[in-house]
C-alpha positions in Angstrom: -5.8 -2.1 -7.9 -9.0 -2.2 -5.4 -10.2 -4.5 -3.1 -12.6 -7.4 -3.7 -15.9 -6.9 -1.7 -17.3 -10.2 -0.1 -21.1 -10.6 0.6 -21.8 -10.4 4.6 -22.4 -14.2 4.3 -19.1 -15.1 2.4 -17.2 -12.8 4.7 -18.3 -14.5 7.5 -17.6 -17.8 5.8 -14.2 -16.8 5.2 -14.1 -15.7 8.7 -14.9 -18.7 10.1 -12.6 -20.7 8.1 -9.7 -18.3 8.4 -6.6 -20.1 10.2 -5.6 -17.2 12.8 -1.6 -16.4 13.3 -0.1 -18.9 15.5 1.6 -16.3 17.6 5.2 -18.2 16.0 5.2 -16.1 12.9 8.7 -14.6 13.5 10.1 -17.9 14.6 8.7 -19.8 11.3 9.8 -16.5 9.1 13.4 -17.4 10.8 13.4 -20.9 10.5 12.4 -20.7 6.8 15.0 -18.0 6.0 12.5 -15.9 4.1 9.6 -13.4 4.5 6.4 -14.9 2.2 4.9 -11.2 1.2 1.7 -11.1 -0.9 2.0 -8.1 -3.5 0.2 -7.0 -6.3 0.2 -8.1 -10.1 1.9 -5.3 -11.2 1.3 -1.6 -10.5 4.0 0.9 -11.2 5.2 2.5 -8.0 3.9 0.1 -5.7 4.6 -3.2 -6.6 6.0 -4.4 -10.1 8.6 -6.6 -11.3 11.2 -5.9 -13.8 12.4 -7.9 -16.7 14.8 -9.8 -14.4 11.9 -10.4 -11.9 13.2 -7.7 -9.4 9.8 -6.3 -7.4 10.2 -2.5 -6.6 7.3 -0.1 -5.6 6.4 1.5 -2.3 4.3 -1.8 -1.2 7.3 -3.7 -1.9 9.6 -1.6 0.3 7.3 -2.4 3.4 8.2 -6.3 2.7 11.8 -5.3 2.3 11.9 -3.3 5.4 10.5 -6.2 7.5 13.0 -8.6 5.9 15.8 -6.0 6.8 14.8 -5.8 10.4 14.7 -9.5 11.0 17.6 -10.5 8.7 19.7 -7.6 8.1 18.7 -8.5 4.3 16.0 -7.0 2.3 16.2 -9.5 -0.3 15.3 -12.5 2.1 11.5 -12.4 0.5 9.5 -14.6 -1.5 7.1 -12.2 -3.4 3.7 -13.9 -4.0 1.9 -11.9 -6.7 -1.9 -11.8 -6.1 -5.0 -10.6 -7.6 -7.6 -8.7 -5.9 -9.6 -11.8 -6.0 -7.1 -14.1 -4.4 -5.3 -12.0 -2.0 -7.5 -12.3 1.3 -7.9 -16.1 0.9 -4.1 -16.2 0.6 -3.4 -14.2 3.5 -6.2 -16.2 5.3 -4.7 -19.4 4.6 -0.7 -18.4 5.8 0.3 -18.7 2.0 1.8 -15.2 3.0 3.1 -13.9 6.3 1.9 -10.1 5.3 -0.2 -8.7 2.4 1.3 -5.4 1.1 -0.9 -5.0 -1.9 -2.6 -1.3 -2.3 -5.4 -2.6 0.2 -7.7 -0.3 1.8 -8.2 -0.7 5.5 -11.9 -1.1 6.2 -14.1 -2.2 9.2 -15.0 -5.2 7.7 -11.5 -6.4 6.8 -10.5 -5.5 10.3 -12.9 -7.5 11.7 -14.8 -10.5 10.0 -12.2 -11.4 7.6 -9.8 -11.6 10.8 -7.1 -9.1 9.7 -5.1 -6.5 11.5 -4.2 -3.3 9.8 -1.8 -1.2 11.9 -0.4 1.4 9.6 -1.2 3.3 6.5 1.5 3.5 3.9 -0.1 5.3 1.4 -3.3 7.7 1.9 -5.3 7.5 -1.3 -8.6 8.4 -2.5 -11.0 7.2 -5.6 -10.6 9.5 -8.7 -11.4 9.4 -12.5 -9.3 9.8 -15.7 -10.7 11.3 -18.9 -9.3 12.2 -22.3 -8.3 15.9 -22.3 -10.3 16.4 -25.6 -13.5 16.0 -23.6 -12.9 19.3 -21.6 -14.0 18.1 -18.3 -12.6 19.6 -15.4 -14.6 18.1 -12.7 -16.1 14.6 -11.9 -19.7 16.8 -11.3 -19.5 17.0 -15.1 -19.8 13.5 -15.9 -23.8 13.2 -15.6 -24.9 10.7 -18.2 -21.2 9.2 -18.8 -20.1 5.6 -19.3 -17.6 4.6 -16.6 -15.1 1.7 -16.7 -14.6 0.0 -13.3 -13.4 -3.0 -11.9 -16.3 -5.4 -10.8 -16.9 -6.6 -7.4 -14.8 -3.9 -5.8 -15.0 -1.0 -3.5 -14.6 1.4 -6.4 -17.6 -0.3 -8.1 -19.6 0.6 -4.6 -17.8 4.2 -4.3 -19.1 4.8 -7.9 -22.5 4.1 -7.2 -22.6 6.2 -3.9 -21.0 9.1 -5.5 -23.4 9.3 -8.3 -26.4 8.5 -5.9 -25.2 11.3 -3.6 -24.9 13.8 -6.2 -28.1 12.9 -8.2 -26.3 12.0 -11.3 -27.1 9.5 -13.8 -24.3 7.1 -15.3 -23.5 4.0 -16.9 -21.1 1.6 -15.2 -19.2 -0.6 -17.4 -17.5 -3.4 -15.1 -14.8 -6.1 -16.2 -13.5 -8.7 -14.0 -9.6 -7.9 -13.8 -7.9 -4.3 -13.8 -6.1 -5.0 -16.9 -9.4 -5.4 -18.9 -10.8 -2.3 -17.7 -8.1 -0.5 -18.5 -8.2 -1.9 -22.2 -11.6 -1.0 -22.5 -11.1 2.5 -21.5 -8.4 2.9 -23.9 -10.4 1.5 -26.6 -13.0 4.0 -26.0 -15.7 1.9 -24.6 -16.1 4.4 -21.7 -15.9 8.1 -21.0 -14.1 7.7 -18.1 -12.0 5.4 -16.0 -12.2 4.9 -12.0 -9.8 3.7 -9.5 -7.5 4.9 -6.7 -5.9 8.3 -7.8 -2.5 6.6 -7.3 -3.4 3.7 -9.6 -4.7 6.4 -12.1 -1.4 7.9 -12.2 0.3 4.6 -12.8 -2.1 3.0 -15.4 -1.9 6.5 -17.4 1.7 5.4 -18.0 0.7 2.6 -19.7 -1.7 4.2 -22.5 -0.4 4.8 -25.8 -0.7 8.3 -25.7 -0.6 9.3 -21.9 -0.5 12.7 -22.7 -4.1 12.7 -24.0 -5.5 11.5 -20.7 -6.0 13.8 -17.5 -6.6 12.8 -14.1 -9.6 15.1 -12.6 -8.6 16.9 -9.4 -11.7 15.2 -7.5 -11.5 12.8 -4.8 -14.6 10.7 -3.6 -13.6 8.4 -1.2 -11.1 7.6 1.5 -8.6 4.9 0.8 -6.1 4.4 3.6 -3.9 1.6 2.1 -1.4 -0.3 4.3 0.0 -3.7 4.9 -2.2 -6.4 6.7 -1.5 -9.5 8.9 -3.7 -12.1 10.3 -5.4 -12.0 13.7 -3.4 -14.0 16.5 0.0 -13.0 16.5 0.7 -9.6 18.5 4.3 -9.8 18.1 4.2 -10.2 14.2 1.7 -7.6 14.2 3.9 -5.1 16.2 7.1 -6.0 13.8 5.2 -5.1 10.6 3.8 -1.7 12.2 7.1 -0.7 13.6 8.6 -1.2 10.3 6.7 1.4 8.7 6.8 3.9 12.0 10.9 3.4 12.0 10.8 4.7 8.4 8.7 7.8 9.2 10.5 8.4 12.5 13.9 8.4 10.5 12.4 10.8 8.2 11.5 13.0 11.0 14.7 13.0 12.5 16.6 13.5 9.4 18.1 10.0 9.2 18.9 8.7 5.8 20.6 6.2 4.0 23.4 8.3 3.1 24.1 9.8 6.9 23.2 6.7 8.8 26.8 5.6 9.8 27.1 9.3 11.1 23.8 9.1 12.8 24.9 6.3 14.7 27.4 8.3 16.6 24.5 10.9 17.6 24.0 11.9 21.1 20.5 12.8 20.4 18.4 10.7 22.4 15.7 10.2 19.9 18.1 9.2 17.3 20.1 6.5 19.7 16.8 5.3 20.5 15.7 4.6 16.7 19.3 3.3 15.6 19.4 1.1 18.5 22.6 2.7 20.7 20.2 3.4 23.8 17.7 1.0 24.9 16.4 -2.5 24.2 13.5 -1.7 22.0 14.2 -4.4 19.5 14.4 -7.2 21.9 11.1 -6.4 23.0 9.8 -7.6 19.6 12.3 -10.5 19.3 14.8 -8.5 17.0 18.3 -7.0 17.6 18.2 -3.6 18.7 19.6 -2.3 15.7 16.5 -3.3 13.9 15.6 0.2 12.7 19.1 1.2 11.7 19.0 -2.0 9.2 15.8 -0.7 7.8 17.1 2.5 7.1 20.6 1.0 6.0 18.7 -1.3 3.2 15.3 0.6 2.6 15.9 4.3 3.4 13.4 6.4 5.3 9.8 6.7 4.7 10.6 10.1 2.3 13.2 8.1 0.3 11.0 5.3 -0.4 8.1 7.5 -1.4 10.3 9.9 -3.8 11.8 6.8 -5.7 8.8 4.8 -5.9 5.9 7.4 -6.8 7.3 10.8 -5.8 9.1 13.7 -8.1 12.1 11.3 -8.7 9.7 8.6 -10.0 7.6 8.5 -13.4 4.4 8.9 -11.7 5.7 12.2 -9.9 2.8 12.4 -7.1 3.4 15.2 -4.6 3.4 14.1 -1.0 0.1 15.5 -0.3 -1.5 13.9 2.6 1.5 11.5 2.5 3.9 14.3 3.8 4.9 14.1 7.5 2.6 15.7 10.4 5.0 18.3 10.6 4.6 19.5 7.0 0.9 19.1 6.9 0.4 15.6 6.0 -0.7 12.5 7.7 2.5 10.4 8.2 2.7 10.4 11.9 5.0 7.8 14.0 4.2 7.2 17.8 7.6 7.4 19.7 10.2 5.1 20.1 10.8 4.9 24.0 
């Protein structure tokens, strides 16, 4: 699930050849009739297709929110499954309009790769999974361990930083793909498996005996995950950012899929601005003024999306933690709609 790390020379080369957005992405999307959205290759809770090819996940819901805001139809999307290696070039080349694929917002990606990250739809951090029978309670007990990780990723670099900073020896066992890494861990080639904590919970479900494995409590990095777009089109950047902020604002104000009809009649000025019965905030982005109401109608608020995909209503059962609203001790905070 992690992000391919490019050598400086390669990053600069990619930045040079990357085509910036044309500042007409919204028109292109409307003319085409669908949003081309880059997602993962299959990670439970984030982006995964079912047997009928229907995609679900918290990253998928970012794409659906954008489509709902534009078309009033969350199905007007072409999902493009991208590997960690291919995702950046696909966005740079214009093969997708946005990338919503468990991608960490970093300085180099924001600058030399020519992308814009405006929001964090999931605050994450790198962790470790081990077999329960080892009796390990903390990553500090992994001295001398073999650790499975995906090569050419920030996961690999964070792993090296962590063990060096703590003066611990370890043996990395690296693989080209996440699937290879997980299979190697399950077969016993490594003492531990490391990736983003959310990925550990998702991959644990795929193991033959999930209950035999435990995710350690330690988090060794910051992994702010969110959608990315190309430099050069501020209008499109605004739409993608505010699709997420609309969902967070809706949760803050108690606006849900179930009560949206009632909330459309609210006299609360904040709710009126959100649902579009007051002001022309949608027009400022090239959308209809009920753009946010469309998102809530089709996708729900942020809390609803979180719970059904990765929260307690899902198989992953991940606590809100840092992804709770700021009013409840978390980091999810939306600028005001006004």
